[in-house]
C-alpha positions in Angstrom: 0.1 0.0 0.0 2.8 2.5 0.7 4.7 1.7 -2.6 1.3 2.3 -4.4 1.0 5.7 -2.7 4.5 6.5 -3.9 3.6 5.5 -7.5 0.3 7.5 -7.2 2.0 10.6 -5.8 4.7 10.6 -8.6 2.4 9.9 -11.5 -0.5 12.3 -10.7 0.1 16.1 -11.0 1.0 16.5 -7.3 3.9 18.0 -5.6 4.4 15.2 -3.3 6.5 12.6 -5.1 9.8 13.3 -3.2 8.0 13.4 0.0 6.4 10.1 -0.8 9.9 8.7 -1.8 11.4 9.9 1.3 8.6 8.3 3.6 8.9 5.1 1.7 12.9 4.9 2.4 12.3 5.8 6.0 9.7 3.1 6.5 11.7 0.3 5.1 11.9 -2.6 7.5 14.8 -5.4 7.3 14.1 -8.5 5.3 13.5 -11.6 7.0 16.7 -13.7 7.6 14.9 -17.3 7.7 16.8 -18.2 4.6 20.0 -17.3 6.1 19.9 -19.1 9.5 17.4 -19.7 12.4 18.1 -18.6 16.0 18.8 -22.2 16.9 21.1 -22.6 14.2 22.8 -19.4 15.1 23.2 -20.8 18.8 24.5 -24.1 17.5 27.2 -22.1 15.5 28.3 -20.3 18.6 26.8 -16.9 18.1 25.5 -15.1 21.1 23.1 -12.3 20.9 23.2 -9.0 23.2 22.1 -5.5 23.2 24.2 -2.4 23.8 22.8 1.1 24.7 24.7 4.1 24.0 25.3 6.2 27.1 25.5 9.3 25.1 22.4 9.0 22.9 20.3 6.1 24.8 19.9 4.5 21.3 20.3 0.6 21.4 21.7 -1.7 18.9 21.3 -5.5 19.0 24.5 -7.6 18.2 26.0 -11.0 17.7 29.3 -12.1 19.0 31.2 -15.3 18.5 34.7 -16.9 19.2 37.1 -18.3 16.6 36.5 -21.8 15.2 40.0 -23.2 16.0 38.7 -26.8 16.5 37.3 -27.0 12.9 39.4 -28.4 10.0 37.0 -27.6 7.4 34.5 -24.9 6.9 31.8 -25.3 4.2 28.4 -23.6 3.6 25.9 -22.9 0.8 23.7 -19.9 0.7 20.9 -19.7 -1.9 19.3 -16.1 -2.4 16.5 -15.3 -4.8 17.4 -12.0 -6.7 15.0 -10.6 -9.3 13.3 -14.0 -9.4 16.5 -15.8 -10.1 18.2 -18.3 -7.7 21.8 -17.4 -6.9 24.0 -19.9 -5.3 27.1 -18.6 -3.0 29.5 -21.4 -1.8 32.7 -21.9 0.1 34.7 -24.9 1.2 38.1 -24.3 2.7 40.4 -26.7 4.6 42.6 -25.8 7.7 45.7 -26.5 5.9 45.0 -24.0 3.2 44.5 -21.0 5.5 46.7 -18.8 7.9 45.6 -18.2 11.5 45.0 -14.7 12.5 43.9 -12.9 15.8 41.9 -9.9 16.7 38.3 -8.7 16.2 36.4 -8.5 12.9 33.4 -6.1 12.9 31.0 -7.1 10.2 28.3 -4.4 9.2 25.3 -5.2 7.2 23.7 -3.2 4.4 20.3 -1.3 3.9 17.2 -3.6 4.7 19.5 -6.4 5.8 20.3 -7.2 9.4 23.2 -8.8 11.4 22.2 -12.3 10.5 23.0 -11.5 6.8 26.6 -11.2 7.8 26.7 -14.5 9.5 28.3 -16.7 6.7 31.1 -14.2 6.2 31.5 -14.1 9.9 32.0 -17.8 10.0 34.7 -17.4 7.4 36.8 -14.9 9.5 36.2 -17.2 12.6 37.8 -20.0 10.9 40.6 -17.7 10.1 41.1 -17.2 13.9 39.2 -14.0 14.5 36.6 -13.2 17.1 33.6 -11.5 15.5 30.9 -8.7 16.2 27.9 -8.4 14.1 25.7 -5.3 14.8 22.2 -4.3 13.7 22.3 -0.8 12.1 19.9 1.5 13.7 16.4 1.1 12.1 17.2 -2.4 11.1 16.9 -5.8 12.9 16.4 -5.6 16.7 17.9 -2.2 17.1 16.4 1.0 18.0 13.9 2.4 15.3 14.8 5.3 13.0 17.4 4.6 10.0 20.4 6.6 10.6 22.2 5.5 7.3 25.5 4.4 9.0 26.3 7.8 10.3 25.1 7.8 14.0 25.5 4.1 14.0 29.3 4.3 13.6 29.4 6.2 16.8 27.5 3.6 18.7 29.3 0.8 17.2 32.6 2.6 18.2 31.3 2.6 21.8 30.3 -0.9 21.6 33.9 -2.1 20.6 35.2 -0.3 23.5 32.8 -2.0 25.8 33.6 -5.6 24.5 36.0 -7.9 26.0 38.0 -8.8 22.9 41.6 -9.4 22.0 43.4 -6.1 22.3 45.3 -6.5 19.2 43.8 -5.4 15.8 40.4 -4.7 14.4 39.3 -5.6 11.0 36.2 -3.7 9.7 34.0 -5.4 7.2 31.3 -3.2 5.7 28.6 -4.4 3.2 26.8 -1.8 0.9 25.3 0.8 3.4 27.6 -0.7 6.1 30.5 0.6 4.2 29.5 4.2 5.4 29.8 3.1 9.1 32.9 1.2 8.4 34.8 4.1 6.7 33.5 6.8 9.4 35.2 4.4 11.9 38.6 5.2 10.5 38.7 8.6 12.0 37.4 7.3 15.3 39.9 4.4 16.2 43.7 3.9 16.1 43.5 0.1 16.3 41.9 -0.5 12.9 44.5 -2.7 11.0 42.3 -3.2 7.8 38.9 -2.7 6.1 37.0 -4.9 3.7 34.2 -3.1 1.8 31.8 -5.7 0.0 29.7 -3.8 -2.8 30.3 -0.4 -0.8 27.2 2.1 -1.4 27.9 5.0 -3.6 26.4 8.3 -2.3 23.0 7.6 -1.1 21.0 9.7 -3.6 22.7 7.8 -6.5 22.6 4.6 -4.7 18.8 5.1 -4.5 18.6 5.6 -8.2 20.8 2.6 -8.9 18.8 0.4 -6.8 15.5 1.2 -8.3 16.9 0.9 -11.8 18.1 -2.6 -11.0 15.5 -4.1 -8.9 12.3 -2.1 -9.6 12.6 -1.3 -13.3 8.8 -0.8 -13.7 9.2 2.0 -11.0 12.1 3.4 -12.7 10.0 4.2 -15.8 7.2 6.1 -13.7 9.4 8.1 -11.2 11.7 10.7 -12.5 15.3 10.2 -11.5 15.5 13.8 -9.9 12.5 12.8 -7.7 14.3 9.7 -6.4 17.4 11.7 -5.7 15.5 14.5 -4.0 13.3 12.0 -1.9 16.4 10.1 -0.9 18.1 13.5 0.2 15.0 14.3 2.4 15.1 10.8 4.0 18.8 11.7 5.0 17.6 15.4 6.1 14.7 14.0 8.2 17.3 11.7 9.9 19.6 14.5 10.6 22.3 13.1 8.1 24.0 15.2 5.4 24.1 13.7 2.0 28.1 14.2 1.8 28.3 12.0 4.9 27.0 9.0 2.8 29.9 9.6 0.2 32.7 7.4 1.2 35.0 8.3 -1.9 36.7 11.4 0.0 37.4 9.2 3.1 38.9 6.5 0.9 41.0 9.1 -1.0 42.7 10.2 2.2 42.6 6.9 4.0 46.1 5.3 5.2 44.6 2.0 6.4 45.0 -1.0 4.1 41.6 -1.5 2.4 40.2 -4.2 0.1 37.1 -3.2 -2.0 35.3 -6.2 -3.4 33.0 -5.3 -6.4 31.1 -7.2 -8.8 30.6 -6.9 -12.7 26.9 -7.8 -12.3 26.2 -5.2 -9.6 24.7 -1.9 -11.0 24.1 -0.9 -7.3 27.7 -0.5 -6.4 29.3 -0.3 -9.9 33.1 -1.2 -10.1 33.8 2.0 -12.1 32.9 4.1 -8.9 36.0 2.7 -7.2 38.6 1.6 -9.7 39.9 5.1 -10.3 40.6 5.8 -6.7 44.3 6.8 -6.5 45.5 5.6 -3.0 48.3 3.0 -2.5 46.5 1.6 0.4 43.5 0.6 -1.3 43.1 -2.7 -3.5 40.1 -3.1 -5.7 39.0 -6.7 -6.7 36.4 -7.3 -9.1 34.3 -10.6 -9.0 31.9 -12.0 -11.5 28.4 -13.3 -11.7 27.5 -11.8 -8.3 24.4 -9.7 -7.5 24.6 -6.9 -5.1 22.7 -8.7 -2.3 25.1 -11.8 -2.6 28.2 -9.7 -2.1 27.6 -9.9 1.7 28.8 -13.6 1.6 32.4 -14.6 1.3 32.5 -17.1 -1.5 35.2 -19.3 -2.9 36.0 -16.6 -5.4 36.2 -14.1 -2.5 38.5 -16.3 -0.3 41.5 -16.3 -2.7 41.2 -12.6 -3.0 40.8 -12.0 0.8 43.6 -14.4 2.0 46.0 -12.8 -0.7 45.1 -9.4 0.7 45.6 -10.4 4.4 49.1 -11.9 3.8 50.0 -9.0 1.4 48.8 -5.4 1.8 47.2 -5.9 5.2 49.7 -8.1 6.7 51.7 -5.5 8.4 48.9 -3.4 9.8 47.2 -6.4 11.1 50.4 -7.4 13.1 49.7 -4.3 15.2 51.1 -4.8 18.8 48.9 -2.6 20.7 51.2 0.5 20.7 49.8 4.0 19.7 49.5 4.3 16.0 50.7 7.5 14.5 48.0 9.8 13.3 
């Protein structure tokens, strides 16, 4: 019914198109995660759910934590997602002898309309490599406080949560998927213990991301709603949430970033197109393009990703991830 109202507001001679789009964006709920894992399965896999409330804002986020999988000699999973009416299979199988062992904390931040559960398979992967993991729900998503903040306010609360957690005081690796890339990159300026960043299909500036998403996954709507109205509505949704449009643009942060960063993009992903990141001039940034992966499936570490990620961990990120706890130079 809400979507029908958006269409009517945009095709009738009314002035409410952008407002309708803004309301539609702000009202979005997280997709169900039953296709990923049940709560019982999560418990069996060693994930524990908790809640953290910020002392500064009183906003609360739900999160999962889990310890490394040192006792496992093999990790395998198969994730089937339905995207635009098509089934997409994402698989991984790795053996203990084919991996290095690391330590520290990996924070995995999901994308728009997803939830912490959507990052569980990637979390299993990093647990197998020896990391502790933290999977927070963004605000307005999953079981966190209502009100989407588009990764901006979320980053501050996630920073507080990391400080509160009892985790190995070594290095922190941040993984941000889609919208989660906003929170991930904002954490760069908040912490001195980040040894690396992995961005999976990172979101372009939000107004353009909204256009890209509707073009890709709602082509019928894209023929009815003017592109300018979509961008204006996206901007209004941000403004209503107290977020500036430029705060959702991660490119300037990446350009001046001095932390080893791996950006995973897909040639089949028009939402986060590879060309948006391939021209970034920064020696600390590696961009790797995978094939035949949709935007939603990029949240899952697959066989194709494993070779890229492990190569990056032993290469560009190796020195930074061996941080010994001493203060980093600004």
